[in-house]
N, C-alpha and C positions, 0 to 999 in steps of 0.2 A: 504494500500500500504506500502510495506517495504521500508526502507531507501535505500537498494540496488536497488530496482526498480526505486525509485525516482531519485537516482544518475544516473542510466543508461538513464533515460528519459532526464535529464538535459544535460548529455554529448552528447546524440544523437541530441538534439536541437542545441547545439553549433556547432557540426559538420555539421548539415543541413544548418544552417545559413551561415557558412563559404563556403560550396559548392555553395550556391546560390549567394554569393558575387563573387566567381570566374566566375560563369556562366554569371553574369551581366557584369563583366569586359571584358570578351572575346567576348561578343555579340554572344554567341554560337548559333549553329544551329544543325541539325541532324548529321552533320559530327563530331561535338563536342560530341554529345550523343554516337555515335559509338565508339569514341576513349576512353571515360571513361568507357563505357560498356566493351570494350575489356580488358582494364587494370583491371577492377573488376574481370573479368573471370580469368585472369592470377593470380591475388592475391588469389582468392577464391579456385582455382582448387586443391591445395594440401589438403585443409581442406575438400572440397566437396568429393574428392576421398577417403579420410579416412572415411568419413561418409558413403559413398556407400559401402566401403569394410566391415565396422563393422556392419552397421545396415541392409544392404541388403534390401533396400526399394522395395516394390512391385509397380513398375511403370506400371500402366495400361493406357488405352485410356482416362479415365476420368481425370487423373492427367495431361496427356499431353495436353488435351483441356484447363484445368485451367491455365497451364503455358502459353499456346499460347495466350489466351485472356488477361492474365495479361501483357504479352509482348506487345500486341497491345495497351492496356490502358496506359502503361507507356511510350511508344513511343509518343502517343498522348499528354500525360501530359508534357513530356519534350519539345515537339514542341510548344504547346500552351504557356507554361511558358516562354520559351526563346524568343518566338515572342513577348510576353508581355513586356519582359525586353528590347527588341530592340525598340519597338514603344512607350513604356510608361516609367513610373518611378518605380524603384524598391521599393521606399518608399511607394508606393501605391499598386503595384501588389503583393508584398510578403505578407504584413499583410492581405490583402483581401483574398488571396488564402488560407492562413493558418487559417483564421477566418471562412470563409465560409465552408471549408472542414469539421471541427468538427461538425458544425451546421447541415449540410446536412447528414453527417454520422450518427449522433445521431437520426435524424428524420427517416432515412431509416432503421436503426437498430431496432427501435421500431416498425415500420410498417411492415417491411419485415421479420425480424428475431425474432420478438416477445420479444425483450430484454426489461427489465425494468430498469429505471434509478432512483436511490435514489435522495432525495432532494439535498444533497451536490453536486452530479454530475450535476444536472440540473442547480444549481447556478453557478457551475464552467463553464459550457458551456455558460451561460448567461454573465459571466464576460469576457470570451474570445471574444464573439461577440461584447459586449459593448466596450471593449478595442480596438478591431479591427477598429470599426467605429470612435472611438476617434482619433486613429492614422491616419486614412485616411481622416478625415474631415478637410478641410482647411479654409472654410468660404469664399473662393474666387470664382469668376465666373469660371465655368468649361471651359476648353479648349479641343481641339481635343485630345491632348496628355493625359489629365486627363481622358476623357471619354474612351479612348483606354485602359488606365491602369485599370479602373474599370471593363470594359467588360472582358478583359483577366484575371484579377485577380479573378473575380467571376466564369468564365468558368473553370479556373484552379482548383478552390476550388471544383467545381462540379465533375471534373474528379478525384480529390483526394478522394472524398467520394466514387466514384465508385470502384476504385482499392483497397481502404481500406477494404470495405465490401467483395469484391471478394477474396482478399488475406487472410482475416480473416477466411472465410469459408474454404479455401484451407488448412490452417495450423491447424485448430481446428477440422473440420469435416472429412477431408481426411487424417489428421495426417501426412502431409508432413513436414519433418524437415525444420524449417524456413530458415536456412542458405542454405540448399540444394535447397530450392524453389527459394530463391533470386538468387543463382548462376545460376539456370536454366533459370530464366527470363533474367538475364544479357546475358547469352549465346544466348537466343532467339533474343534479341535486336541486338546483334553483327551480327548474321547470317542474319537477315532481312535487316539490314542497310549496310551490306558489299558492295552490288552493288553501293549504293549511295556514300559510302566512296571511292571506286575505281574511280568513276566518278569525285569526288570532292577531289582528292588526294592532290591537292595544299593546300586546306584549312586544311586538316588533318595534313600535314607537318607543317603548320603554328601553329596550336594548339599544 
C-alpha cells in the first residue's frame, strides 16, 4: 500500500466518523438520509456530468440493476444504523458495525469471490475484530439498551459486508467509475425516498 492510499484511507475514516457523530446527534431517520443524499447529488453533479461527457460510459441494464440494488442496500444500512443510534449507544453500535463489517466481508470475499488473503491481512482483520470487542466489552450486566446496541451494530456490520462486496464487483468487474457509481446511488436514494420526504417535510425542514 502506498502512502497516498494510506493517507486517503485515514482521511476517509475521519470523515466517516464525523458523519456518524452528526447522525447520532440529530437522531436521524430516513428523512435525514434523503436530505444528505440530495445534497450529495447536488455537490457531485458537476463532476459526474464531466465524467459522463468525457468518458461516455456505456450504461446498460446490468449497470442499472447494480445501482438499484446498491441503492436498496444503502437505504437499509442507513435505516438500521440510525435506528441503532436512537435505541442504543453509539459507543457500542459504531465499533461493532465497523468491526463486524470487515470480518464478514473478508469471509464472503474468500468464499464467494475466491480472493486470497496474505498473513498480514489476516492478522490485520484479527486485530480489528479483537479491538472491536475490547471497545464494546464493559464487564457489566447487559441491559435492554446494551442488547439493542449489539443487535443493531452486528446487523449493520452484516449489511456493510453486503454492499461492500456488491459495490466492489460493480466498480472492478463492470468498470463503473467509482464517483459516477456513488453519484448514481445517491440519486437513486433521493428518488426512492422523495415521497417519504414530502410526507415528513416538517422533519426535513428541521434537519
